[in-house]
C-alpha positions in Angstrom: 0.0 0.0 0.0 1.4 3.4 -1.1 1.4 6.3 1.3 0.0 9.6 0.1 3.0 11.9 -0.4 1.0 15.1 -0.9 1.0 17.2 2.3 -2.1 18.9 3.5 -1.9 22.7 3.0 -2.1 24.5 6.2 -5.2 26.6 6.6 -3.2 29.5 8.1 -0.9 29.6 5.1 -3.9 29.7 2.7 -5.4 32.5 4.8 -2.1 34.4 4.6 -1.9 34.0 0.9 -5.6 35.0 0.2 -5.8 37.8 2.8 -2.4 39.5 2.3 -0.4 38.3 -0.7 -3.1 38.1 -3.4 -4.7 41.5 -2.6 -1.3 43.2 -2.5 -0.5 41.7 -5.9 -3.8 42.8 -7.3 -3.4 46.4 -6.1 0.3 46.9 -6.9 0.6 44.9 -10.1 -2.7 46.1 -11.4 -1.5 49.7 -11.6 -3.4 50.5 -8.3 -6.7 51.6 -9.8 -9.8 51.6 -7.7 -11.4 48.6 -9.3 -8.5 46.4 -8.2 -8.7 47.8 -4.7 -12.4 46.8 -4.5 -11.6 43.3 -5.6 -8.6 43.0 -3.2 -10.4 44.3 -0.2 -13.5 42.1 -1.0 -11.2 39.0 -1.2 -9.4 39.9 2.0 -12.6 40.6 4.0 -14.4 37.5 2.6 -11.5 35.2 3.4 -11.2 36.5 7.0 -15.0 36.1 7.4 -15.1 32.6 6.0 -12.1 31.6 8.1 -13.9 32.8 11.2 -17.0 30.8 10.2 -14.9 27.7 9.4 -13.1 27.8 12.8 -16.3 28.5 14.7 -18.4 25.8 13.0 -16.0 23.0 12.1 -15.6 20.3 14.7 -12.4 19.2 12.9 -10.6 22.5 13.8 -9.2 22.1 17.3 -9.4 25.3 19.4 -7.6 23.8 22.3 -4.4 22.1 21.1 -3.2 18.7 22.3 -0.2 20.2 24.2 -2.3 23.1 25.6 -2.8 23.7 29.3 -6.6 23.2 29.1 -6.0 19.7 27.7 -4.9 18.4 31.1 -7.2 16.0 32.9 -8.0 18.5 35.7 -9.7 20.7 33.2 -11.8 18.0 31.5 -15.1 19.3 32.9 -14.6 22.9 31.8 -12.8 22.3 28.5 -15.9 21.8 26.4 -17.5 25.0 27.8 -14.4 27.0 27.2 -14.0 25.7 23.6 -17.7 26.4 23.0 -17.3 30.0 24.3 -14.2 30.6 22.1 -16.1 29.3 19.0 -19.0 31.6 19.8 -16.7 34.6 20.0 -14.9 33.7 16.7 -18.3 33.3 15.0 -19.4 36.7 16.3 -16.2 38.3 14.8 -16.9 36.7 11.5 -20.5 37.8 11.5 -19.5 41.3 12.5 -17.0 41.5 9.6 -19.8 40.4 7.3 -22.3 43.0 8.7 -20.1 46.0 9.0 -17.5 45.5 6.3 -18.5 43.1 3.5 -22.2 43.8 3.3 -21.8 47.6 2.9 -19.0 47.1 0.4 -21.2 44.8 -1.6 -24.0 47.4 -1.5 -21.6 50.0 -2.9 -20.4 47.7 -5.6 -24.0 46.8 -6.6 -24.8 50.5 -6.7 -21.7 51.2 -8.9 -22.6 48.3 -11.3 -26.3 49.2 -11.6 -25.9 53.0 -11.9 -22.7 52.8 -13.9 -21.3 55.8 -12.0 -17.9 56.3 -10.7 -17.4 56.4 -6.9 -17.5 59.7 -5.0 -14.5 62.0 -5.1 -13.9 64.2 -2.0 -11.1 66.8 -1.7 -9.8 67.1 1.8 -6.8 68.0 4.0 -5.4 65.0 5.9 -5.7 65.5 9.7 -4.8 62.1 11.0 -3.4 58.8 9.7 -3.2 55.8 11.9 -2.6 52.0 11.6 -3.8 49.3 13.9 -1.3 46.9 15.5 0.0 44.5 12.9 -1.7 46.3 10.0 1.2 48.5 9.0 1.0 47.8 5.3 -2.5 46.4 5.0 -4.8 49.1 6.3 -4.7 52.7 7.3 -7.3 54.8 8.9 -7.3 58.3 7.4 -9.2 61.3 8.8 -9.5 64.3 6.4 -11.4 67.6 6.5 -13.5 68.6 3.5 -14.4 72.1 2.3 -17.6 72.2 4.4 -15.6 71.7 7.6 -16.8 68.1 8.2 -14.1 65.6 9.3 -14.4 62.3 7.6 -12.8 59.0 8.7 -12.2 56.2 6.1 -10.2 53.0 5.8 -7.5 52.9 3.1 -6.9 49.2 2.4 -3.6 48.1 0.8 -2.3 51.7 0.4 -0.2 52.2 -2.7 0.5 55.8 -2.0 1.6 57.4 1.3 -0.7 60.0 2.8 0.9 62.9 4.6 -0.6 65.1 7.4 -1.6 68.6 6.3 -1.5 67.8 2.6 -4.6 68.1 0.3 -5.7 65.1 -1.7 -8.6 63.9 -3.8 -10.1 60.8 -2.1 -12.0 58.3 -4.2 -14.4 56.7 -1.7 -17.2 54.2 -1.4 -20.0 56.0 0.6 -21.6 53.2 2.6 -18.6 50.9 3.3 -16.3 53.9 4.1 -13.4 52.6 2.1 -10.9 54.9 0.3 -10.3 53.4 -3.1 -7.7 55.8 -4.4 -5.8 58.8 -3.3 -4.9 61.4 -6.0 
């Protein structure tokens, strides 16, 4: 009997490829236009959401590893409850990503396809640029003030251009999902 020599691809490696590598390639190789950024951010958010749903729902995915502290015999009564609680939290993260990130973005894409209009363009002066921990090159939060004096905060996913404080830019945005598609 012959052993199967093909190794199983690790889920975390696939997640890394689909959430980080593929979107970066789409944005930077595709000349950085806003259509590529919509596709890249949709892939990234969808993969993260589906991974959360897979981890939360799949009995094959082990939350508590074999060499983990909770796998000792003295924790055998509370282990199932702890694992269930962790799965519920992970499912809530996935559903939150769907509700607040993916669904508004899909509504914007649907609106762009049906109306055949370009996304909104706002001119503003950058007041603040911040990144979350571990998201240095993936996502930036940009606050800018438009002519009416209103301060607007948007996410700039997979930035291809640096945004500097105090400078004026044209921001191509999606109104409902609050994503910056392009900075001119």
